[in-house]
N, C-alpha and C positions, 0 to 999 in steps of 0.2 A: 414225633419222630415226623418227618415231613414224608410223604409218600405220593409218589407221582402214580396215576392210575389213567393208561389208557383203555376207556372203554369201546366197547362192540359200535361198529354204525346203527345196526338194528334196533328199532324199539324193545323189540320180544328180546333179544341176545344181550341188551344191555339191562333189562329189568333182571332176566337170569344171572345175569353176574352179582347183583345187589346182594347174593347171599355170603358169594366167597367176599365180597367189599365187608361185610358186616363182621366175617369171621377177622379180616385182617384189625378190622377197628378194635375186637375183642383182643386179639392177642398182641396188639403193639400201643401199649398203652399212651395216650396223651396224642393220638395219630393225628394229622393238619393233611388232610385230602386235597391236592391239586387235580382236577376231574378234566381230562381230553378228549373230545370225541365229535360225533356229528352233532347238527342241533337239535337233533332229536333228541338224540341218548344224552346229551348233555341240561336241555330242557328238563328232563324226566328226572334227574338224577342229582343237579344242583342243590336240591332243598336239604340232601342229609346234613344233619346238624355239624358232622364233624367239618364238613368241606369248606374249606379256604379263599377257593380262586376254581374256577370253572370256564375253558376257554374251549371254542370253536374252533376244531381244526380247519381251516379253510385252504392246506398247503395245495390241494387242486386246482384252487381260484385263479387263474391268471397267471402267467409268466414258469420256470422254470419250477415242477416241483421240488427236486432235491435243492435249491436253492431256497425256497420258502420253508422246507422242513430244517434246514440249517438256521433259517432268523427265529422259526418258532421253538428250535431246542436253545438258543442262546437267550431268547424272551423268558424261559420257564428257568433256565438254571440248574443246577443241580440239586439233585433230595436227596434224602438219606437212602433211599429205596425205589424202587419204581416195578408195577407190573402191568403187563401188556395182555389185555383180554383179547387183541386182533392181532389175528394172522397175518401179518402183512408187512413187508418189507419196510417200506417207508415209518411205519409204527417201529420196527426193531432202529431202524436209523435215528430215528429223533429220539430214544433214549440212550444211544449211544451218542449220540451231540450234545447230551444235556449234560455230560459229566457226571453221572449218577454211579456210586461205586455198585452197586447191587442191583443187578437188571432180570426181569424173570418173564420170560413169554412160553410158549408151545414151542416145542422145539422143531425146526425146517433149517433150511440151509445158511436163510439168512440171521435166524436167530441165533444158530452155532456160531457163526462167522462174528457179528458184533455184539452179542449179551452176555450174561457170566453168566446165567444161568438158563439152560435152552431145555424144556421140560417135555420128554414124553410121554403124550396122552393117550388113552385109547381111545377108540373111534365106537367101543358099542355099550359105551355108557352116556348117561346123562348130560347134558351140556352141562347144565348145573353142579355135576360132578366133577367134569373135565376144569371148569372155572375154578373149582375148591381146591383140586388139586395142586394149581398154579399158586394159591393162596396158602397153601400149607408148604411152600417149598419157601416162604418166608417168614412161616409161624412155626416152622419146625417140625410140624407133624400132620400129618393130612384128618383135621378134624371133619365130624359128620356134619354137611351142608345145615344150614338152620333155613328156617323160610326165608323166604321172596321178602323184601321191605323197601316200601314207597316211603316218603315223607312228606306227599302233599294230600290236607285235608281231605275227605269224602264228600261228595256233594250230599246235602238230605234232603230225599226226594218227599213231597206232601204224601204220596201213596205209595205202594207198591210198586216196582217199576221193572220192565223187562229190557234188558235190553240187544239190539240185534245187530251183528256186525259183519255185512257179507263181504268187507273187502278181505286182501291179502295182499300186500306191498309188492312181496316176492314174485308174483303172477298169477295171469288166470288161470292155470292148473289145481290152484290152493282154493280154489273160489265155488263154492256150491251155488246153488242158483237163486236168483231173486224171489221167484214163483214159489220157491218154496221154502226160503225164509217169510217170505210172506202168509203162507199158510201155517206156518209154527206161531206168528205172531198173533194172526185172529185166534186160533185156539184158545191163547190165553188172555186175547183183549178184555174178558170180563173179572179177571182177576188183577191184573196189572196193566197200568198206563206201558204205552212202548215207546221207546228212544230207538231211532235208528242213528249208527254212526258210520261214519268214513271217511276218508281222507280228501283230498283236493280233486285227485284223479276216481274218485269212485263216487260220486255224485250219480251217476246215472244208474248204477244200481240202486244205492238208496232211493233216490226218485222213482224207481218202478217198482218197490215194495210198497215206500207210502202210497204211491197211486192205486196198486191193488188191494191193500186196506180200507184206504176211502172208499174205492166201488163196494166193496163188502160191508159195507158200515159201520167201519171202526172210525170214530174219532177221536179215541184218546190216544193218538199217536204224535210224534216230534222226531222232526229230521234235523238232525245234527251235523248230516255230512259235508265236511268243508267249510263247517262254521267255529270248530273250536280250536284253539290253541292246542299245544299240548298238554300244557298243566291241565285245563278246561276237560279235555277228554278223560286223562287221568282220574281228576276229581268225579265226573259223573259216571263213570266206569266203576269206581270206589264204591259208590251209593246204589249199587244196583242191587236188587233181590233176586234177581237170575238174568242169567248172560248165556245168549246163543251165537257162536260166533266158528269162523274157520280157523285152521292152523295161524297164528298172526302175534303180532305185537298186542295189541288190545288183549287176547287172551292171556298171558302173560302178565298184564298190568290187575287183570279178576283174579289170578293167582295168587298175587301181594296181598290181597284186602281179602281173599279168603269167599270170593263170592261163587255162590252155585253155578256151574258152567256147564254147557254141553259143547264139545266142542267138533267140529267135523275135519275129520282126516283124511286126506286122498294120497297124493305123490309124495308125502314125507314122511320120516321116522319117526312113528309117534313115541318109539321107546328112548329117543333122544331129547323132542321137543314139546313134548307134553307138557300140560302143569305141573308145579313142583310142589307138592307135599300140598294140595287144595283138596282139603277133607270133605268139599262135596262137590266131585267133579265127576264126570263121564264124556267116553270117546266113542265118537258114532264114526266108524271105518266096516270097509269090504273087504277081505281078502281078494289079493289078485294076484297072478301070475308077474305083471308089468311093474307092481307096485312092493316097495316105493322106488320111483324111479330120481326123483329130486329134482323131475326139469320143470322150467318155469310155466312151459304150456307143455299140453300132452303131446309127445311124440308120435303117437299112435293115431291122433284127429279123432279118437272116439271119446275119450274123459270120462269112462266108465266108473272108473275109481271114485267119482263122484255123482255122477251121472245116476248111477243105480241106487244112491242113496236114497230112500223117503222121507218124506216130510213126516209120516208116522213115525219114523223110527228113533227120529228127535223129540218128536212130541212124547213119546213114551220115557225116552230115557231121563227127559225133563221132567215130568211127573214124579219118576222116582226118585229124583233128586229133593224135590220138593211136596211131597207127599206125605 
């Protein structure tokens, strides 16, 4: 079966969709996957053994997006079935224009008008479970989601390694503070080498952590912020012994490799986007009246949901995981 899959745009959401993709591959014999998505999501998932084609969606780049969507649909052509994990009008239109006879997506005005199966999804369950319901629409039954899965081989570090991830692409409200990350890393530096991660726009935070560590006499640290490809980032995270992170895409990558992880949560819904089925994971968060606000920046300007979390709380959670 030729199956067209529209991936979520964000790295974390794409990784959370891998459970549903595995379900589709199990229930649809000899599935041949065409993956369409953002550069980041395609780079992360194109290594799937059933992937026959991976296409970066560039319909927003130059000219009319409507015309570009039409051209991409004709380039992709009809498949036996298609599912969109992206709740967006151009994704629904793309599936419609391919001429694929069975098309599935989350229920919305545009999907109800354009697709054959517009599925109502509850908002009070984990995003992995929401994606699984879409897979179940094609498979005929809502199976229990399997573990997340990525097919990039993990890096093999010479010594036990702690990863620090101070960034979060969504916005500053999701980011804990560099000096607190540095304090956690310094606590574990006698047991682990330290690797600092971050995207091209997160180098300032990573540099601040590195500077604090060096000033404190920690020499076994490496700053990879802005220096890795998507594949290299995933491989490095997959090989870690321990990971300290914000709610972010790398957090979900760690879950796919079952890396012991402590995640710091502030303004987001931890019940919906926490690590899926990681046997060694912990969340550090504080209950607050204003959280979860789901804002990119703190609307009240105090950021207490993250500011009030101390380094010692994260250290204690990590010690319980590795002790």
